[in-house]
C-alpha positions in Angstrom: 240.0 172.5 217.7 242.2 172.9 215.1 240.4 173.8 211.6 241.1 171.1 209.1 241.6 171.5 205.3 238.7 171.7 203.2 236.0 172.4 205.8 235.2 176.0 204.8 237.1 178.0 207.6 237.7 181.4 207.5 241.5 180.7 206.2 240.8 178.0 203.8 241.6 179.6 200.8 239.6 181.4 197.9 237.1 179.2 197.3 234.8 179.6 200.2 236.1 183.3 200.9 232.8 184.7 199.5 230.7 183.6 202.2 233.1 185.7 204.6 232.1 189.1 202.8 235.5 189.8 201.0 235.4 192.7 199.4 235.7 192.9 195.5 238.9 193.7 194.2 240.7 191.5 196.7 243.2 189.1 195.2 241.0 186.3 195.6 239.2 185.2 192.7 235.3 185.8 192.6 233.1 182.7 192.6 230.9 181.7 190.0 228.2 184.0 189.1 225.5 181.1 189.4 226.7 180.7 193.0 226.2 184.3 194.2 223.0 185.3 196.3 221.1 188.3 194.9 220.3 190.8 197.3 217.9 193.4 196.7 219.2 197.0 197.0 218.8 199.0 199.9 217.4 202.8 199.8 219.8 205.1 198.7 222.2 202.3 197.2 222.9 201.8 193.6 221.4 199.0 191.8 224.9 197.1 191.2 225.9 197.1 195.0 224.8 194.4 197.1 223.7 194.6 200.6 226.0 193.4 203.4 226.6 189.9 203.1 225.1 189.1 206.7 221.6 189.7 205.0 221.8 186.7 202.8 222.5 184.2 205.8 220.3 181.6 206.6 218.6 181.5 203.2 218.6 178.2 201.2 220.0 178.6 198.0 218.4 176.5 195.2 220.5 173.9 193.5 221.7 173.9 190.2 219.1 172.7 187.6 221.1 169.6 187.1 221.5 168.9 190.9 217.4 169.3 191.7 215.7 166.1 193.2 213.5 164.5 190.8 209.8 162.8 191.6 210.5 159.1 191.8 206.6 158.6 190.9 206.1 157.7 187.4 204.5 160.2 185.4 200.6 160.2 185.5 199.3 159.0 182.0 196.4 161.2 180.5 193.0 159.5 181.0 191.6 157.7 177.9 188.0 158.1 176.6 185.6 155.7 177.9 184.7 153.3 175.4 180.9 151.4 175.6 181.3 147.6 176.2 185.2 148.1 177.9 185.5 147.9 181.5 186.2 151.2 182.9 189.5 152.0 184.6 190.2 154.8 187.0 193.1 156.9 185.9 196.2 157.1 188.3 196.3 159.8 190.5 192.5 161.0 189.9 189.5 161.2 192.3 186.8 158.3 192.2 184.2 158.9 189.7 181.5 157.0 187.9 181.9 155.9 184.1 180.6 158.3 181.7 176.7 157.2 181.2 175.3 157.0 177.4 173.8 160.1 175.9 170.1 160.5 177.2 170.7 158.1 180.2 172.1 160.5 182.7 170.1 161.1 185.9 168.3 157.8 186.3 167.6 157.2 182.3 165.0 158.5 179.7 162.0 157.4 181.5 162.9 158.1 184.8 163.4 161.5 183.8 159.8 161.7 182.1 158.5 160.7 185.0 159.9 163.3 187.2 158.1 165.9 184.9 154.4 167.1 186.1 153.7 167.9 182.6 154.3 164.2 181.5 151.2 163.0 183.3 149.0 165.6 181.9 149.9 164.7 178.5 149.8 161.2 179.1 146.0 161.5 180.3 145.1 163.9 177.7 146.3 161.4 175.0 144.3 158.5 176.7 141.3 160.8 176.7 141.7 161.6 173.0 142.2 157.8 172.2 138.8 156.8 174.4 136.9 159.3 172.6 137.8 158.4 169.1 137.1 154.8 169.6 133.8 155.8 171.2 132.8 157.8 168.2 134.5 155.3 165.5 132.9 151.9 166.8 129.4 153.2 165.9 130.6 154.7 162.8 132.3 151.3 161.4 129.7 148.7 162.7 126.9 150.8 161.5 128.3 151.3 157.7 126.8 147.4 157.3 123.2 148.1 158.7 120.4 147.1 156.0 118.6 150.2 154.4 114.8 149.2 154.2 112.7 151.1 151.5 109.6 151.9 154.1 107.9 154.9 152.5 104.7 153.7 150.6 103.8 155.0 147.4 100.4 156.9 146.8 98.8 159.5 149.1 100.3 159.9 152.7 99.8 162.1 155.9 101.4 165.7 155.6 104.4 166.4 157.0 104.0 167.0 160.9 105.8 168.6 163.9 108.0 166.6 166.0 109.4 162.9 164.7 107.5 159.8 164.8 109.2 156.4 164.5 107.8 152.8 163.4 109.5 150.1 165.5 109.0 146.7 164.2 109.9 143.4 165.6 110.1 140.7 162.6 109.7 137.0 163.7 111.3 136.0 160.7 113.6 133.2 161.0 115.5 133.2 157.6 118.8 134.0 159.2 118.8 131.7 161.8 120.3 128.4 162.0 118.3 125.2 163.1 120.5 125.3 166.4 119.5 128.8 167.1 116.0 128.3 166.1 116.0 125.3 168.6 117.6 127.4 171.3 115.3 130.3 170.9 112.2 128.0 170.5 111.1 129.9 167.3 109.5 127.3 165.3 108.4 127.7 161.7 111.3 128.9 159.6 108.8 130.4 157.0 106.8 132.8 159.4 106.9 136.4 158.0 104.9 138.0 160.6 105.6 141.0 163.1 105.0 140.4 166.6 106.0 143.9 167.7 104.5 147.3 166.2 105.4 150.3 168.1 104.9 154.3 167.4 107.3 156.4 169.3 106.6 160.2 169.0 109.2 162.5 170.4 108.7 166.6 169.8 107.9 169.6 172.4 105.7 167.4 174.8 106.2 163.9 176.7 107.4 161.5 174.3 104.7 158.8 173.4 105.5 154.9 173.1 102.4 153.3 171.6 102.3 149.5 171.3 100.1 148.3 168.2 98.4 144.5 169.3 99.7 142.4 166.5 95.7 140.8 166.2 94.4 144.1 165.2 91.7 143.6 162.3 92.3 145.9 159.4 89.7 146.0 156.4 91.0 148.2 153.7 90.8 147.7 149.8 94.7 147.4 149.6 94.7 145.1 152.7 92.3 142.9 154.5 93.3 140.4 157.7 95.5 140.8 160.8 97.8 143.9 160.9 100.7 141.4 161.7 100.3 139.9 158.2 100.8 142.9 156.5 104.6 142.9 156.8 104.5 139.3 155.2 102.2 140.3 152.3 104.0 143.6 151.4 107.0 144.0 153.8 107.6 147.6 155.5 106.1 149.7 152.8 102.8 148.2 153.2 102.7 147.6 156.9 103.5 151.6 157.1 100.6 152.2 154.8 98.3 150.6 156.9 99.5 152.3 159.9 99.3 155.9 158.1 95.9 155.1 157.1 94.5 153.7 160.0 95.6 156.5 162.4 96.4 159.3 160.4 99.7 159.7 161.9 103.3 160.1 159.0 105.9 157.7 159.8 109.1 159.8 159.4 111.6 157.0 160.7 111.5 153.2 160.4 113.8 150.7 162.8 113.3 147.0 162.3 114.7 144.4 164.6 115.1 140.6 163.9 114.0 137.6 166.0 117.6 136.8 167.2 118.4 140.7 167.7 116.9 140.9 170.9 118.7 137.9 172.3 122.3 139.2 171.1 121.9 142.8 172.1 120.8 142.0 175.7 123.7 139.5 176.0 125.9 142.3 174.8 125.1 144.5 177.6 125.2 142.0 180.3 121.8 141.0 180.7 118.7 143.0 182.1 116.5 143.4 184.6 112.6 142.7 184.5 110.0 142.3 186.9 107.4 139.6 186.1 103.8 140.5 188.0 103.1 136.6 187.7 104.7 133.3 187.2 105.0 132.6 183.4 105.7 128.8 182.3 105.1 128.8 178.5 106.6 126.0 176.5 106.0 127.6 173.2 107.9 130.3 173.8 110.8 128.5 175.8 109.7 130.4 179.2 109.9 129.4 182.6 110.2 132.6 184.9 109.3 133.3 188.5 107.6 136.2 189.7 109.3 139.3 190.7 112.4 141.4 189.8 115.2 139.2 188.3 118.2 139.3 186.3 117.7 137.4 182.8 120.3 136.5 179.7 119.2 137.2 176.1 117.7 134.0 175.8 115.0 134.3 178.3 114.3 138.0 177.6 113.4 137.0 174.2 110.9 134.1 175.1 109.6 136.9 177.8 108.8 139.2 175.3 107.1 136.8 172.8 105.0 134.5 175.2 101.3 135.5 175.2 99.2 132.2 175.6 99.6 132.1 179.5 98.2 135.4 180.4 94.7 136.3 180.4 95.2 139.3 178.4 96.9 137.5 176.0 98.8 139.8 173.3 97.8 142.9 175.4 100.2 141.7 178.1 102.8 140.7 175.9 102.8 144.2 174.4 103.4 145.4 177.7 106.5 143.0 178.5 108.1 144.1 175.3 108.0 147.8 176.4 109.5 146.2 179.5 112.4 144.9 177.7 113.2 147.8 175.4 113.3 150.0 178.3 115.6 147.7 180.3 118.0 147.4 177.5 117.9 151.1 176.9 119.1 151.6 180.6 122.1 149.4 180.4 123.0 150.8 177.0 123.0 154.3 178.7 124.9 153.3 181.7 128.7 154.5 181.8 129.9 151.1 182.2 128.7 150.3 178.8 130.4 153.1 177.2 133.5 152.6 179.6 134.0 149.2 179.3 135.5 148.9 175.4 134.7 145.1 175.4 131.0 145.7 175.9 130.7 148.9 173.7 132.3 146.8 170.7 129.8 144.0 171.4 126.9 146.1 171.3 127.5 148.2 168.7 128.6 144.6 166.4 125.4 143.3 167.3 123.1 146.5 166.2 123.9 146.1 162.4 124.0 142.4 162.6 119.9 142.4 163.4 118.9 146.1 162.8 117.6 147.3 160.0 117.0 151.2 159.3 114.6 152.7 156.7 116.5 154.4 153.8 117.7 157.8 154.7 118.0 157.1 158.2 121.6 158.2 159.3 123.7 156.6 162.1 122.7 160.0 164.0 119.1 159.6 163.7 119.6 155.9 164.9 121.4 157.2 167.8 118.4 159.8 168.5 115.8 156.8 168.3 117.9 154.7 170.7 118.1 157.7 172.9 114.5 158.3 172.8 113.7 154.9 173.5 115.8 154.3 176.6 114.0 157.4 178.0 110.3 156.4 177.0 110.1 154.7 180.4 110.6 157.7 182.4 108.0 159.3 184.6 107.9 162.6 182.4 107.1 160.3 179.1 104.0 158.0 178.3 104.1 154.4 177.3 100.7 153.1 176.3 98.9 150.3 174.3 96.6 151.2 171.8 93.0 151.8 173.5 90.6 148.7 172.6 87.3 147.7 173.1 86.0 144.9 175.8 89.4 143.9 176.1 89.8 142.8 172.8 93.1 143.0 170.8 91.2 143.1 167.6 89.1 146.4 167.8 90.4 149.7 168.7 88.3 152.0 171.0 88.1 155.2 168.3 86.6 157.2 171.3 89.9 157.1 173.2 92.2 156.4 170.0 91.1 159.3 167.9 92.1 162.1 170.6 95.1 160.2 171.3 96.3 159.9 167.6 95.4 164.1 167.3 97.6 165.1 170.1 100.7 163.0 168.3 99.4 164.6 165.0 99.7 168.3 166.5 102.9 167.5 168.6 100.8 168.2 171.8 101.2 165.2 173.7 100.4 167.3 176.8 96.6 166.5 176.0 96.8 162.7 176.5 94.8 161.9 179.4 95.4 158.5 181.4 92.4 157.1 180.2 93.7 157.3 176.5 97.0 156.0 177.6 96.8 152.6 179.6 99.6 149.9 180.0 97.3 147.3 178.2 95.0 149.4 176.2 91.7 148.8 178.3 90.1 151.0 181.2 89.1 149.5 184.8 
């Protein structure tokens, strides 16, 4: 086949002669420098000499910069920062990714990260426990600030200081603070009454505690007072009643607690009712009581009637003081139950009822009141004693001094272990 001009054959002139290894110095003109293939010098050759042209065969020449192929795709724009509230657009050529989250929201959000930390639960429990303890302590402190203070210490000679602590608990049947509707509901009768249906001495010390009921019909004959003991309160208030009791027993009264007629009902309702166990059926219209025999739950209104009724029992007031101690003991059991403390509503109602219907002797702090309440609640325990004042021949008017005086002496000496079963009986009589 005949070579055609312009095909780059061996005889095609100077333009392509360099491809066939024409030595320098020939009459052919050298190609452009940019079209020469650089060759690494061989060992023993000078740096300016090129190797045999056959070593460069088969290599692709880089095209001139002007002739380089350009990428048909448009250039990738730089990603723009994510702006909150704007739809997120994935930059061209970038791998899929989620839009950047807000500060503090990565990994499921702030609360999700908190909940995954074990220390979060421990701190939460400690905070709740601290708030609960603060509430338990603060509620009595706040509500009892409004409790009435009563001047109970009498003038003149009094028994000397004695070991232990003796509280005088008085249940006043005063109706002055009750409305007509409340008097009707509680069957209280005469609004002018100023008598004390309940009088108890509570002694605490080294030995067993002693809760001693004093019958309201006890006859007193002293120069400063003569008549039934329950009339002393109406005639001279707490101070005269304290003087009568200290004179008759020789026991010094250290603290004084007074509860109003409506207080029993409110406290019982505040603790959710109490359980009583009547030994007989009682139907007393005057007290508003109709209760069957046996253990049962009662509300505040019935509890008040149960502790006031006395005319339907053969023992009269002697049986009533026993039921009064039963009601007080049942209230104490409910007050000390864990549910009364854990339940914030019950705890609030209970403490709110106390200053509304309780009065405390002057100088008695909230801590003293708490100690009294704790001692009252424990008075019905097997290790403690509950008694009615020893009386003669089953009469509530006269004390049996042969049994009463040793009982008083044991309390005065804070040696209550010496009290015998004949001196301390539920209704004050020996059978």
